[in-house]
N, C-alpha and C positions, 0 to 999 in steps of 0.2 A: 504494501500499499504505500507505505513511503517512497519506493522507489518509484510508484507513478505519479503522486504528488510531484516530485522533483521536475520528472519529464515532464507533465503539463504546465507549472510555474516557469520552464524552459521556455516553452512554447509560448507562452504569455508574453513574457520577457522579448523574445524573437520579434513576435510580431508587433508588441508596442515601439519595437527600433525601427521594425521596416517602416510602420506608419509614420513615425516620426521622421525617417529620413526623406519618405516621400513625400511628405510635406515639406519638410526643407527645399528638396531639390523643385517642387513645384512652386514655393516664393522666391527660389533662386530664378527661375525661368523666369516669372509673372515679373518681375524687376528688371532681369536682363530683356525684355520685351520692352517695358514701358521705357528702359535706357535707349534702346534702338528708334523706339518712336518718335520719343523728344528729339533724338538727335536728326530724325529724319525731317520733323518738324522746322526743328531752328535753320537745317540744313534750306529748306523750302522759303522761310522767310525771311533770311539774310540773300538769297538767289533773288527773291523780288524784288528786294530792297535796291541790288546793285542794278539789276535790269530795269527797273522805275526811273534810278537815276540817269541811267543812259538815255532812256526814253525822252528824257525832260530836255538834257544835255543835246541831242539829235534832233528834235524840234526845235529847240533856240537856232541852233545852226541851220536847220532847213530853211527858218524863216529869212536867215542872214544872208543864203546862198543867191549867187544872181547869176551863176552861168551853169549850163546844163550838166557839164561832165562833173561838178562838186555836188547838184542837185540829185543827180544817178547815184553817185556814192552813199550820200547821206540817207536818201529815203531808202536804198537796200541795207544800209545798217538799221535804219529807222524799223523797217517791218521785220528784219531779224530779232529786234533786242524787244520788239512791244511780243510778239508772239512767246519769246522765251517767257518775258513779265506774264502772262495770262497763263501760261502751262504753269510757275511756279504759284503763281495766288492759287491755282485750285486746288494744290495741295496742301492749304495750311489747314489745321484743325479748327476748322469754322464752318458753320452751319453754311451751305450753299448759298441761304438766301441772303445771307449780310455782305459776301464777295459779291454778289452777281454782277450790281452798279460797275464795279471796279474791274469784274472780268469781262463786260459788255466793253467797258470804255478802252480797255488794252485789245479786243481783239477789234473795234471800229480804228484804233487806231493804227494798227499792224495793215487790217486791209484797206484803209486808206491810201496808206504809204505804197503798198504794193499796186494798186489802181494809179496812182500818180506815176511812180517809176516805169510803170508798162507806157504809160502816154506820154512819157518825159523822154523814153529812151528810141520815140519813133517821130520824135521833133514838135511835138505839141507844147505850148506854155499852159502846161495843166495846174503849175504851182497858183501862176495867178490867178486864176478862177476860184483857188482854195484857201487864197492867204487867208482871209476871216477864220475860215475851219480851223487852221493850223494855229492864229492866235489863239483862238478859244482853247483848244488842245493844249498848249503850250502852258496854258494858266493852269488847266485844271492838273497836269499830269506834275505842276510844281505845287500843285495843294497836294495832291496824292503823296510827293515827296514828304512834303514837310509831316503831314500825319504819321506816317510810315517810320521817320524819322524819330517824331515824340513817340510812338508805340516803341521803339527800341530803346529809347532812354531809359523807358517804364520799366522795360523787361530787364537789362543792365542792372540798373540801381536798386530792383527790389528781388533780385534774383530768383522771378516766378519762371516755374517751367512750361514749356509748350504744351504738355498734358493740362497741367494745372487751367491754363487757360482755356482749353478745349470742353474740360468738365466744369468751369464755371457759366460758360455759353451754354451748355446743357442744362446745365441747374436753371439757368434764368429762362428758359423753354418749359419748365414744371418737372424735369427728372428728380431733381432733390434742389434744397436750400442751402447754398454755401453762408458760411458762417462768417466770412468776413470777403467783402470785394476782391474781385480777381483782377490782377494788373492786365490790361489789354482789351478789357473786354468793352469798356467803353469806348478805347480810339478804333476797335472794329466796327464798333456800332457807328460813330462819327465820319470813319471813313465812309462806309455806304451812303451816309445821309449827305454827305460832301457829293461824293458823284452823281446825286439824283440831279445836281445841276449841271450834269453831262449836257453839253450843245445836241442840238441836232443835226445829223448829219446827211445830207442826201447828195451821193455822189455814185458811182457805177460799178457798186461792187456786192460781193453777198450778203453784207451786214449791213447794208446802207438800212437808214430810219426809216426809209419808204416802201422797203417791203413788208416790215413787220404791220405796217398800216394798209398794206394793200388788199383790196377788197375783190370779190367777184367781180369781173367786168364783163362778162357775157348773159349774166341772168337778167330775164325779162319780164314784163310782168308782176300782177300784184301777188299777195300773201293767197294761196291755196289751203282748203280744209284737209284733212286728215281723209276723207270722204273721197273728195276728190285726185289727190294723190292716190289714192287704191283704185281709181277706176284707171288713173294713165297709168299705172304699175303694169294692171293685168293686158292694158292696149298695146303695151310697149314690149312685152316677154315675147319669143319666138315660141312658138306652141309648136309642140310634137303632135300629129294628128292621132285622133282616138281619144286623148284625154281631156277629161273637163277641167277647167282651169278655175279657181275662185283667190280673191284677194282678201287678206285682213290686216290691219296697221296693228305692227309689236309695239311702237312707242318712237321716239324722236333721236337724231344724232347732232350733236353739237362738232361741230368743226370749222373749217375755213368756210364751208357752204353748209348750214343747219338745214337739215332736212328728215322729213319723213321714212324710217324703214318700216318697208311693207314686204310682208310674206305671200309668194304667189304660189299656190299650191295645183298641183298637177295628177289627175288620178285616174285610172280605169283598175279595171281588176287585174291583180297579180303586178302594177305599174305603177310607182310614184315618184316622182319628183318636184323638187321645192327649189323656190326660186326667189333670193333676197333682193330688194329693191330698194334702193334710197334716192325718194323722188324729194327736190328742193320745197323747201316752202317758200319761199319768193320763184312766183312763176310756174311751179311744177314742171320743172325740167328733172329728167334721170341722169345721177348724177355716175353711179354704176349698180351695176347687176351682179350675181353670180349664181350658176344653177348649180344645183346640188343632185347628182345621181351617180351611179357609178357608170363607168366609161365603157362602151365594147371595143372588139378591135376593130382598128381602121376600115373603113370600107369606101371612102371617098381620099383624092388624091387633094395635094396644096392648091393646085390652080382651082380646083370644085369648090374647094373651101373658101377660096378668095373670092370668087364671083360672089359667094353666098353673103360673106362679110360686106361685099359693096354693097349688094340688093339693099341687105338689112338695114344699114349704114344712110344709103339712099331715103329710106322711107319713116326716118325716122331725126335725121337733123337738114335743115336746110343749108345750102353751101356745097359748094366742090371739094371731094377729099380725093387725095391720092395715096396707095399704098406705099411705105419706104421698107419696112424689114418686117421680116415674121420669124417667129420660132416655133417650133414643133415640140411640145413635150407633155407627156401622159396623155398619149392619145388626142390629141387636141393641137389646133395653131393657132398662135397667140398673132394679128396682124396689129401694126401700127401703121396707121393714117396720119396723113398732114394734110391742112387746109391749103384749098389753093385762090388764089386771086389775082385776076387779071396774067394768069400765065407763070405766076410766081411762087413757088412751092414755098409755105406760110408753116413753118416748124412749131412756132409757139402754139398752134390749134391742134394739138393731137389728141387723139382718139385711139382707143386698143378695144377691141374686139376679138373675142375666143369664138373659136368653131369647133365641137366635138367631131372626128372623123368619123363617127360610125353612123350616126343618121344625120349628118352635114345641120347638125344646130346649133347655132348660137347661143352658148352658154357664160359668156363672160363678157360683161360691158365696161368701159371704164373712160370718163369724160370730166374727170374736176381739172384737169389741168386744162383742159379746152373751155370750161366756163370761167376759169379763173383768167384767161388772155385773152379771149376773142371779144373782139370790141369793131366797132366801123373803123376801117384804115382807109391813109391815102398812100399807097406806095411809092415814093418818089419814083423819078427817072435813072436811073443809072448814070453816072459821069463819065463811066469807062465804058466803053464797049466791051464784048466778050474777048474779042482777038487781043485788045490792050490788056485786059486783066489778067487773060495767058500767058503773055509775055512777063507777067510778076513773079510766076512758078519758077523754081528750081529746074532750071535745064536737065538736071537728071530724070524726071517725070516722064513719062508717057503718057499724054492726057487721053481717054478713053471718051469723054463726055463733059458737057459744063452747062449748067442753068443758072436762072437768078432762083435766088433764095431770102427769105427772110428770118433770121435767127436771131435766139435770143441772146443778152451779153451777162455776165455772172451776174450784174447788178438788177435784172429782171428789165432791163430797156430791149429793142429791137433794131436791128440793123439789116438794111440790103447787102447782100453779097453773091459774089459767083461762086456756086459751088463746082467744083473741077472734082470727078472720079479719075483718079489717076493711078498709074503703076512705078514701080520703083524693084528691080529685079523680081522677085516673086511676090512681094506684097503688094495690096491696094491702099489707097489714101484716098480720101474727101480731105480735100484743101479747099479753104474759104477764103476768099479774098475780098476785101471792101469794094463795094462797087462804086464809091464816091472819093475814095484816095487811092484804092490798089494797095490798101495795107493787108498782110497776110494775117489774117484774126484767128484763125484755127486749124489744126489739121487732125483729123479721126482717123485711125486705122481700123478698117474692115477686117475681121478673122470668120473666115469660112467657117462651121462646123456640120456635124451630118447634120443638125438640127436647123439649122438657119444659119444668118450672119450676126456677127455682133459687132457693134464700133466699140472702140475704146481710143 
């Protein structure tokens, strides 16, 4: 008995020791992780500090520059520093909402620099048009730099840990109540308030303020009721012969184009298909539709499916459309169509139509891009002829064909260009030459695949 007692006691002692060792290891691992995260946050903060200071200095130099070569060099540096500052600030241990204004300010500064760099490099006096924007950005950058420096002093003087700052900000959101004010909390919030004074920037870049405010340009008509939307959805879908279709509303969707979501069901003995249709509240336009049913083995070819898609589109959208590309996938083929006006391809007015290759039925439709961009246009006359524009291409290219096209810019605007399909060795490219000034605007590579042609 005594022997067993000693064995049990020994096991208990070893177990307690093991638990203690495990707890110690866990505590040490947790502390190691805290140190690692704190160091990473500290690095992100000081990187932000350095990059924002560089942004302020480069904005000041850009305002003072007067010669294109110097402007190009400064804009290139400004673009790089602003993007690096944005990357650093989003790594800080702060609620994204608190630094959202700062991140937007930095992304817009970098994007504006990129846009001005591109325009200055081709001989345009782009800075003259944006002097006031640069002045306001410089003022904002100086203010941001001062706030960050003040925060850096707080952290240094009070010895605050960046994990403490993060914990304090979470506590203010209601996770827990800190016993003392956390250094840096008020500074981060002050920075965000300061950035709310950020100037509105309108320029030809993807982060321009006018894109955030953009509303659908192609919607016409007054608000329709849910019942009217159901009727329009029922009339829109491509019905299979022998099925009886009914429609019922499911609710509303809130996006760039507010819409009613309608379920259209087709039934007969042993067969059911469901079509989900989004109908815009303004005007009752079908924005998209998706048919849910099993797709059988292909029985029609791509040419016949293309004719089906063209006929479907002609009966439901006004205007002229031309097919551009297609992709075969999952026993269906998705066609992309672009609008046509006065013989010009209007790429912003794009619509996609999916056709099932078993019953040659339209099973998908997407027109949000079309309704966001379509509007009455006056297409300008080209200043260059096609032959003159073709001379601006690389002599290494072998041109197959060319045509006029209206293409979107990064900033949501449109420009008239000649689209040339050309080959270089075994590769095929689309090259866009500005029809007004002969500038090479964009190059896309066409990649043929077994399922269609991709553009990259």
